[in-house]
C-alpha positions in Angstrom: -18.6 37.0 -32.0 -16.3 36.0 -29.2 -12.9 34.5 -29.6 -10.9 33.0 -26.8 -7.1 32.6 -26.6 -5.0 31.2 -23.8 -1.5 32.6 -23.3 1.3 31.1 -21.3 4.9 32.1 -20.8 7.7 31.0 -18.5 11.3 32.3 -18.0 13.9 31.4 -15.5 14.6 33.8 -12.6 18.3 34.5 -12.4 20.7 37.0 -10.8 21.2 40.2 -12.8 18.5 41.1 -15.2 15.8 43.8 -14.3 12.6 42.1 -13.3 9.6 43.3 -15.3 6.1 42.0 -15.0 3.4 43.7 -17.0 5.7 46.5 -18.1 6.4 47.4 -14.5 10.0 47.2 -13.1 9.9 45.4 -9.7 12.8 45.9 -7.3 14.4 42.5 -6.8 17.9 41.0 -7.0 16.8 38.6 -9.7 15.0 39.0 -13.0 13.8 36.9 -15.9 16.2 35.8 -18.5 15.2 35.9 -22.1 16.0 37.2 -25.6 13.7 40.3 -25.1 13.1 41.8 -21.6 11.4 38.5 -20.7 8.2 40.1 -19.4 6.2 36.9 -18.8 2.9 38.7 -18.3 3.1 40.7 -21.5 4.3 37.6 -23.4 1.3 35.6 -22.1 -1.1 38.4 -23.1 0.4 38.5 -26.6 0.2 34.8 -26.9 -3.5 34.8 -25.9 -4.4 37.5 -28.4 -2.5 35.8 -31.3 -4.1 32.5 -30.4 -7.6 34.0 -30.4 -6.9 35.3 -33.9 -5.3 32.0 -35.1 -2.1 33.9 -35.9 0.3 31.5 -34.3 2.3 32.4 -31.2 4.9 34.9 -30.1 7.8 32.6 -31.1 6.6 32.8 -34.7 6.2 36.6 -34.7 9.2 37.5 -32.5 11.8 34.7 -32.8 14.7 34.5 -30.4 17.0 34.6 -33.4 15.9 38.1 -34.4 18.2 41.0 -33.6 15.2 43.3 -33.5 13.8 41.4 -30.5 17.1 41.4 -28.6 16.5 43.1 -25.2 13.4 44.8 -26.7 10.7 46.2 -24.3 7.8 43.7 -24.6 5.3 46.5 -24.6 6.7 47.4 -28.0 6.0 43.9 -29.2 2.5 44.1 -27.7 1.9 47.2 -29.7 2.6 45.2 -32.9 0.2 42.5 -31.7 -2.5 45.2 -31.1 -2.0 46.4 -34.7 -2.5 42.9 -36.0 -5.7 42.6 -33.9 -6.9 46.0 -35.1 -6.4 44.9 -38.7 -8.7 41.9 -38.1 -11.3 44.1 -36.4 -10.6 42.4 -33.1 -11.1 44.1 -29.7 -10.0 42.7 -26.4 -13.0 43.1 -24.0 -11.9 40.9 -21.1 -8.7 39.5 -20.0 -7.8 37.4 -16.9 -4.1 36.7 -16.1 -2.5 34.7 -13.4 1.1 35.2 -12.3 2.6 32.3 -10.4 5.7 33.1 -8.4 7.0 32.4 -4.9 9.1 35.5 -4.9 9.1 38.4 -5.2 5.7 39.2 -3.6 4.0 41.5 -6.1 0.6 42.0 -4.5 1.5 45.5 -3.1 
């Protein structure tokens, strides 16, 4: 059986924070602002998996009021989502993601 989830995430780009996309630090003068490390790609992936499993969204699992989530590496949160998927016998077989950004150029 196939399950499909669609994930989406958006954060403002501001001076100061480290820019991370997909767990990779990208050299740039700006970064995404958020309660965690604001990694928009990892957040969208988590949201898609949670949606496919009908387990709500990342805001329910990792609220911005949680001290645990403050400045946390989003890959740590993704690990928790993977555990939830494993418990339900779910395996991610295909995943397409689109990052929309004027800057920085991330293709290289």
